DSSP file (Angstrom, degrees, kcal/mol; ACC not computed):
  #  RESIDUE AA STRUCTURE BP1 BP2  ACC     N-H-->O    O-->H-N    N-H-->O    O-->H-N    TCO  KAPPA ALPHA  PHI   PSI    X-CA   Y-CA   Z-CA
    1    1 A M              0   0    0      0, 0.0     2,-0.1     0, 0.0    67,-0.0   0.000 360.0 360.0 360.0 135.6  118.9   87.1  103.5
    2    2 A E     >  -     0   0    0      1,-0.1     4,-2.0     4,-0.0     3,-0.2  -0.353 360.0-114.5 -77.4 159.1  119.8   89.9  101.1
    3    3 A N  H  > S+     0   0    0      1,-0.2     4,-2.9     2,-0.2     5,-0.2   0.879 115.2  55.2 -62.1 -39.3  118.6   93.4  101.5
    4    4 A S  H  > S+     0   0    0      1,-0.2     4,-2.2     2,-0.2    -1,-0.2   0.870 107.8  49.7 -63.9 -35.9  116.5   93.4   98.4
    5    5 A E  H  > S+     0   0    0      2,-0.2     4,-2.6     1,-0.2    -1,-0.2   0.897 110.8  49.9 -66.2 -40.8  114.7   90.3   99.7
    6    6 A I  H  X S+     0   0    0     -4,-2.0     4,-2.8     2,-0.2     5,-0.3   0.934 111.4  48.8 -63.4 -46.8  114.1   92.0  103.0
    7    7 A Y  H  X S+     0   0    0     -4,-2.9     4,-2.3     1,-0.2    -2,-0.2   0.928 113.5  46.2 -58.5 -45.0  112.7   95.1  101.3
    8    8 A A  H  X S+     0   0    0     -4,-2.2     4,-2.1     2,-0.2    -2,-0.2   0.929 114.7  46.7 -65.5 -45.8  110.4   93.1   99.1
    9    9 A L  H  X S+     0   0    0     -4,-2.6     4,-2.2     2,-0.2    -1,-0.2   0.895 113.5  48.0 -64.1 -41.2  109.1   90.9  102.0
   10   10 A F  H  X S+     0   0    0     -4,-2.8     4,-2.7     1,-0.2    -1,-0.2   0.896 110.4  51.9 -68.3 -38.4  108.6   93.9  104.3
   11   11 A A  H  X S+     0   0    0     -4,-2.3     4,-2.1    -5,-0.3    -2,-0.2   0.896 110.7  48.7 -64.4 -37.2  106.7   95.8  101.5
   12   12 A K  H  X S+     0   0    0     -4,-2.1     4,-2.2     2,-0.2    -2,-0.2   0.917 112.4  47.7 -65.8 -43.3  104.5   92.8  101.0
   13   13 A R  H  X S+     0   0    0     -4,-2.2     4,-2.2     1,-0.2    -2,-0.2   0.890 111.9  50.0 -65.5 -39.0  103.8   92.5  104.7
   14   14 A K  H  X S+     0   0    0     -4,-2.7     4,-2.4     2,-0.2    -1,-0.2   0.884 109.0  51.7 -68.0 -37.9  103.0   96.2  104.9
   15   15 A K  H  X S+     0   0    0     -4,-2.1     4,-2.0     2,-0.2    -2,-0.2   0.913 111.8  46.7 -62.6 -42.4  100.6   96.0  102.0
   16   16 A R  H  X S+     0   0    0     -4,-2.2     4,-2.4     2,-0.2    -2,-0.2   0.884 111.1  52.6 -65.5 -38.9   98.8   93.1  103.7
   17   17 A Q  H  X S+     0   0    0     -4,-2.2     4,-2.1     2,-0.2    -2,-0.2   0.907 110.2  47.2 -63.5 -43.4   98.7   95.1  107.0
   18   18 A N  H  X S+     0   0    0     -4,-2.4     4,-2.4     2,-0.2    -1,-0.2   0.881 111.2  52.2 -66.7 -37.8   97.2   98.1  105.3
   19   19 A L  H  X S+     0   0    0     -4,-2.0     4,-2.7     2,-0.2    -2,-0.2   0.925 109.2  48.8 -63.8 -45.1   94.6   95.9  103.5
   20   20 A A  H  X S+     0   0    0     -4,-2.4     4,-2.1     1,-0.2    -2,-0.2   0.904 112.3  48.8 -61.8 -41.9   93.6   94.3  106.8
   21   21 A T  H  X S+     0   0    0     -4,-2.1     4,-1.9     2,-0.2    -1,-0.2   0.908 111.4  49.4 -64.1 -42.8   93.3   97.7  108.5
   22   22 A T  H  X S+     0   0    0     -4,-2.4     4,-2.8     1,-0.2     5,-0.2   0.933 110.0  52.0 -62.7 -45.6   91.2   99.1  105.6
   23   23 A L  H  X S+     0   0    0     -4,-2.7     4,-2.8     1,-0.2     5,-0.2   0.917 110.2  47.4 -58.3 -44.9   88.9   96.0  105.7
   24   24 A I  H  X S+     0   0    0     -4,-2.1     4,-2.0     2,-0.2    -1,-0.2   0.868 112.7  48.9 -70.2 -32.7   88.2   96.4  109.4
   25   25 A V  H  X S+     0   0    0     -4,-1.9     4,-2.6     2,-0.2    -2,-0.2   0.940 113.1  47.1 -67.6 -45.4   87.5  100.1  109.0
   26   26 A I  H  X S+     0   0    0     -4,-2.8     4,-2.8     1,-0.2     5,-0.2   0.920 113.4  49.1 -60.5 -45.3   85.1   99.5  106.1
   27   27 A M  H  X S+     0   0    0     -4,-2.8     4,-2.2    -5,-0.2    -1,-0.2   0.903 111.7  48.0 -63.2 -40.4   83.4   96.7  108.0
   28   28 A S  H  X S+     0   0    0     -4,-2.0     4,-1.7    -5,-0.2    -2,-0.2   0.929 114.0  46.4 -65.9 -44.6   83.0   98.9  111.1
   29   29 A I  H  X S+     0   0    0     -4,-2.6     4,-1.9     2,-0.2    -2,-0.2   0.919 112.7  49.7 -63.3 -44.2   81.6  101.9  109.2
   30   30 A S  H  X S+     0   0    0     -4,-2.8     4,-2.0     1,-0.2    -1,-0.2   0.895 110.3  49.7 -65.5 -37.7   79.2   99.7  107.1
   31   31 A L  H  < S+     0   0    0     -4,-2.2     4,-0.4    -5,-0.2    -1,-0.2   0.846 107.7  55.8 -69.2 -30.5   77.8   98.0  110.2
   32   32 A L  H >< S+     0   0    0     -4,-1.7     3,-0.6     1,-0.2    -2,-0.2   0.918 113.1  40.3 -63.3 -44.0   77.4  101.5  111.8
   33   33 A F  H 3< S+     0   0    0     -4,-1.9     3,-0.3     1,-0.2    -2,-0.2   0.780 119.6  46.2 -76.7 -28.3   75.2  102.6  108.8
   34   34 A L  T 3X S+     0   0    0     -4,-2.0     4,-2.5    -5,-0.2    -1,-0.2   0.288  76.7 108.4 -96.9   9.1   73.4   99.2  108.6
   35   35 A R  T <4 S+     0   0    0     -3,-0.6     4,-0.3    -4,-0.4    -1,-0.2   0.826  79.0  49.6 -64.1 -31.4   72.6   98.7  112.2
   36   36 A E  T >4 S+     0   0    0     -3,-0.3     3,-0.7     2,-0.2    -1,-0.2   0.902 113.0  46.8 -72.0 -39.7   68.9   99.4  111.8
   37   37 A V  T 34 S+     0   0    0      1,-0.2    -2,-0.2    -4,-0.2    -1,-0.2   0.891 117.2  43.9 -66.8 -38.6   68.6   96.9  108.9
   38   38 A L  T >< S+     0   0    0     -4,-2.5     3,-1.3     1,-0.2     7,-0.2   0.372  80.9 105.8 -89.6   5.0   70.6   94.3  110.8
   39   39 A L  G X  S+     0   0    0     -3,-0.7     3,-1.5    -4,-0.3    -1,-0.2   0.866  75.7  54.7 -57.1 -40.4   68.8   94.7  114.1
   40   40 A P  G 3  S+     0   0    0      0, 0.0    -1,-0.3     0, 0.0     3,-0.2   0.768 114.9  42.8 -65.1 -19.9   66.8   91.5  113.8
   41   41 A Y  G <> S+     0   0    0     -3,-1.3     4,-2.7     1,-0.2     5,-0.3  -0.082  75.2 130.8-109.7  33.8   70.1   89.6  113.3
   42   42 A K  H <> S+     0   0    0     -3,-1.5     4,-2.1     1,-0.2    -1,-0.2   0.805  70.7  49.9 -64.3 -31.3   72.0   91.4  116.0
   43   43 A Y  H  > S+     0   0    0     -3,-0.2     4,-2.2     2,-0.2    -1,-0.2   0.883 112.0  48.0 -73.5 -37.1   73.4   88.3  117.6
   44   44 A I  H  > S+     0   0    0      2,-0.2     4,-2.6     1,-0.2    -2,-0.2   0.942 113.9  47.1 -63.8 -47.2   74.6   86.9  114.3
   45   45 A V  H  X S+     0   0    0     -4,-2.7     4,-2.6    -7,-0.2    -2,-0.2   0.888 110.3  53.8 -62.5 -38.6   76.2   90.2  113.4
   46   46 A L  H  X S+     0   0    0     -4,-2.1     4,-2.5    -5,-0.3    -1,-0.2   0.929 110.5  45.4 -61.3 -45.1   77.8   90.4  116.8
   47   47 A W  H  X S+     0   0    0     -4,-2.2     4,-2.8     2,-0.2     5,-0.3   0.902 111.3  52.6 -65.0 -41.0   79.4   87.0  116.5
   48   48 A V  H  X S+     0   0    0     -4,-2.6     4,-2.4     2,-0.2    -2,-0.2   0.927 111.8  47.0 -58.8 -44.1   80.6   87.8  112.9
   49   49 A M  H  X S+     0   0    0     -4,-2.6     4,-3.0     2,-0.2     5,-0.2   0.938 112.0  49.8 -64.6 -45.8   82.2   91.0  114.2
   50   50 A I  H  X S+     0   0    0     -4,-2.5     4,-2.4     1,-0.2     5,-0.2   0.932 113.7  45.0 -59.5 -47.9   83.8   89.2  117.1
   51   51 A I  H  X S+     0   0    0     -4,-2.8     4,-2.2     2,-0.2    -1,-0.2   0.876 113.6  51.1 -62.2 -39.1   85.2   86.5  114.9
   52   52 A S  H  X S+     0   0    0     -4,-2.4     4,-2.5    -5,-0.3    -2,-0.2   0.935 111.1  46.9 -65.4 -46.5   86.4   89.1  112.4
   53   53 A F  H  X S+     0   0    0     -4,-3.0     4,-2.4     1,-0.2    -2,-0.2   0.925 113.3  48.5 -65.4 -42.9   88.2   91.2  115.0
   54   54 A I  H  X S+     0   0    0     -4,-2.4     4,-2.6    -5,-0.2    -1,-0.2   0.906 111.1  51.4 -62.5 -40.0   89.9   88.1  116.5
   55   55 A S  H  X S+     0   0    0     -4,-2.2     4,-2.8    -5,-0.2    -2,-0.2   0.911 109.6  49.4 -63.0 -42.0   90.9   87.0  113.0
   56   56 A I  H  X S+     0   0    0     -4,-2.5     4,-2.8     2,-0.2    -2,-0.2   0.906 111.1  49.8 -63.7 -40.1   92.4   90.4  112.2
   57   57 A I  H  X S+     0   0    0     -4,-2.4     4,-2.1     2,-0.2    -2,-0.2   0.941 113.3  45.4 -64.3 -45.4   94.4   90.4  115.5
   58   58 A V  H  X S+     0   0    0     -4,-2.6     4,-1.8     2,-0.2     5,-0.2   0.913 113.0  51.1 -62.8 -43.2   95.7   86.9  114.9
   59   59 A F  H  X S+     0   0    0     -4,-2.8     4,-2.6     1,-0.2     5,-0.3   0.927 110.6  48.7 -57.2 -47.8   96.6   87.8  111.3
   60   60 A N  H  X S+     0   0    0     -4,-2.8     4,-2.0     1,-0.2    -1,-0.2   0.870 107.1  56.7 -63.6 -35.6   98.4   90.9  112.5
   61   61 A Y  H  < S+     0   0    0     -4,-2.1    -1,-0.2     1,-0.2    -2,-0.2   0.915 116.9  33.6 -61.5 -43.4  100.3   88.9  115.0
   62   62 A F  H  < S+     0   0    0     -4,-1.8    -2,-0.2    -5,-0.1    -1,-0.2   0.750 123.2  45.1 -87.0 -24.8  101.7   86.6  112.4
   63   63 A N  H  < S+     0   0    0     -4,-2.6     2,-2.2    -5,-0.2    -3,-0.2   0.922  97.1  67.7 -85.2 -45.8  102.0   89.1  109.5
   64   64 A W  S  < S+     0   0    0     -4,-2.0     9,-2.0    -5,-0.3    10,-0.4  -0.455  75.9 119.5 -86.5  76.3  103.6   92.2  111.1
   65   65 A R  B    S-A   72   0A   0     -2,-2.2   -52,-0.1     7,-0.2    -3,-0.0  -0.933  72.3 -90.9-134.7 157.6  107.1   90.7  111.9
   66   66 A C     >  -     0   0    0      5,-2.4     4,-1.7    -2,-0.3    23,-0.0  -0.484  28.8-141.3 -67.5 132.6  110.6   91.5  110.8
   67   67 A P  T  4 S+     0   0    0      0, 0.0    -1,-0.1     0, 0.0   -60,-0.0   0.726  98.2  43.8 -67.0 -19.3  111.6   89.6  107.7
   68   68 A N  T  4 S+     0   0    0      3,-0.1    -2,-0.0    19,-0.1    21,-0.0   0.921 130.4  15.9 -93.5 -52.0  115.1   89.0  109.1
   69   69 A C  T  4 S-     0   0    0      2,-0.1    -1,-0.0    18,-0.1    -3,-0.0   0.554  89.6-133.9-103.2  -8.6  114.7   88.1  112.7
   70   70 A D     <  +     0   0    0     -4,-1.7     3,-0.0     1,-0.2    -6,-0.0   0.731  57.2 138.2  63.8  28.1  110.9   87.2  112.6
   71   71 A R        -     0   0    0      1,-0.1    -5,-2.4     2,-0.0    -1,-0.2  -0.754  64.6 -86.7 -98.6 151.7  110.2   89.2  115.8
   72   72 A P  B     -A   65   0A   0      0, 0.0    -7,-0.2     0, 0.0    -1,-0.1  -0.251  28.1-148.6 -58.2 140.4  107.1   91.3  116.2
   73   73 A L        -     0   0    0     -9,-2.0     3,-0.4     1,-0.3    -8,-0.1   0.586  34.2-138.9 -88.5 -10.9  107.5   94.9  114.9
   74   74 A G        -     0   0    0    -10,-0.4    -1,-0.3     1,-0.2   -10,-0.0  -0.453  43.7 -43.6  88.2-161.3  105.0   96.5  117.3
   75   75 A R  S    S+     0   0    0     -2,-0.1    -1,-0.2     2,-0.0     2,-0.1   0.690 101.0 103.0 -85.4 -20.3  102.4   99.2  116.7
   76   76 A E        -     0   0    0     -3,-0.4     3,-0.2     1,-0.1    -3,-0.0  -0.418  42.7-179.0 -69.6 137.6  104.5  101.5  114.5
   77   77 A T  S    S+     0   0    0      1,-0.2     2,-0.9    -2,-0.1    -1,-0.1   0.704  70.0  60.8-108.4 -26.6  103.8  101.3  110.8
   78   78 A N  S    S+     0   0    0      2,-0.0     2,-0.3     0, 0.0    -1,-0.2  -0.540  74.3 141.0-102.5  67.1  106.2  103.8  109.2
   79   79 A M        -     0   0    0     -2,-0.9     3,-0.1    -3,-0.2    -6,-0.0  -0.740  36.6-172.2-107.7 156.5  109.5  102.2  110.3
   80   80 A T  S    S+     0   0    0     -2,-0.3     9,-3.5     1,-0.2    10,-0.9   0.544  73.6  40.1-118.4 -17.2  112.7  101.9  108.4
   81   81 A F  B    S-B   88   0B   0      7,-0.3     2,-0.4     8,-0.2    -1,-0.2  -0.964  82.2-112.1-133.0 152.0  114.7   99.7  110.8
   82   82 A C     >  -     0   0    0      5,-2.1     4,-1.2    -2,-0.3    -9,-0.1  -0.659  20.8-146.3 -76.7 131.0  113.8   96.7  113.0
   83   83 A K  T  4 S+     0   0    0     -2,-0.4    -1,-0.1     1,-0.1   -10,-0.1   0.643  94.4  45.6 -76.5 -11.7  114.1   97.6  116.6
   84   84 A H  T  4 S+     0   0    0    -13,-0.1    -1,-0.1     3,-0.1   -11,-0.0   0.891 129.8  13.8 -94.0 -51.5  115.3   94.2  117.5
   85   85 A C  T  4 S-     0   0    0      2,-0.1    -2,-0.1   -14,-0.1     0, 0.0   0.614  91.5-128.7-103.1 -15.9  118.0   93.2  115.0
   86   86 A G     <  +     0   0    0     -4,-1.2     2,-0.1     1,-0.2    -3,-0.1   0.549  51.9 152.1  81.5   7.2  118.6   96.7  113.4
   87   87 A V        -     0   0    0      1,-0.1    -5,-2.1    -6,-0.1     2,-0.3  -0.448  51.6-109.9 -73.5 145.9  118.2   95.5  109.8
   88   88 A R  B     -B   81   0B   0     -7,-0.2    -7,-0.3     1,-0.1    -1,-0.1  -0.607  29.5-171.3 -76.7 131.8  117.0   98.1  107.3
   89   89 A L        +     0   0    0     -9,-3.5     2,-0.3    -2,-0.3   -79,-0.2   0.694  65.5  38.6 -98.4 -24.4  113.4   97.4  106.2
   90   90 A T  S    S-     0   0    0    -10,-0.9    -1,-0.1     1,-0.1   -83,-0.1  -0.898  74.8-126.1-128.4 157.4  113.0   99.9  103.4
   91   91 A E              0   0    0     -2,-0.3    -1,-0.1     1,-0.2   -11,-0.0   0.828 360.0 360.0 -70.8 -31.0  115.3  101.2  100.7
   92   92 A Y              0   0    0     -3,-0.0    -1,-0.2     0, 0.0   -12,-0.1   0.439 360.0 360.0-111.8 360.0  114.8  104.8  101.5
């Protein structure tokens, strides 16, 4: 795989990762503010939250991987090299 392909794929995965994180934060904050309104539906909201969190975790597991060796990148988000294969992930 060429370097430009690796950079592009990593940038796409990072963008999706940031979007997923933003969605989970927005959902958590909105549920915090709407808890009184949603109180009669608390069990439905609870199950929606549980399913959402599990979905995000599964998505992160399959998304946040090295484009070259396909191994998990871990918790770090501002990385420039894969810690497993050593390939450069960003141009700069």
